[in-house]
C-alpha positions, -999 to 999 in steps of 0.1 A, spaced: 814 413 134 838 385 125 851 398 92 845 420 62 850 412 25 852 441 0 832 431 -31 835 462 -52 845 499 -52 829 525 -74 842 561 -76 830 593 -91 844 629 -90 826 636 -57 815 602 -45 827 568 -35 807 536 -30 823 505 -14 801 473 -16 810 447 10 798 417 30 800 419 68 802 385 84 786 383 119 787 357 146 749 360 150 735 330 132 701 347 125 719 374 106 749 356 90 764 378 63 751 413 60 753 426 24 761 463 27 769 494 6 780 528 17 777 560 -4 802 587 6 796 622 -9 824 647 -9 824 685 -10 858 703 -14 875 670 -7 857 663 26 830 638 33 797 657 39 773 628 37 773 591 42 744 568 33 745 532 45 723 507 27 720 470 36 699 439 29 675 438 58 659 405 50 676 386 78 666 413 103 628 408 97 628 375 117 650 390 144 627 420 148 595 398 149 611 378 177 619 408 199 587 429 192 557 422 215 525 413 196 
């Protein structure tokens, strides 16, 4: 990881969702578009879901997976 750019933040009463770009030094991946969903119960995080654009990973996985 060579840097992170926060794109947007969304908030609800019991949730938060930051949307950001993670810049990598891996040329096959480049910038990883990412969102995290934090769910809160009683003011504490009780669940985190990480979602990202896996498009760049398809070629990487094909290159390291035996036929």
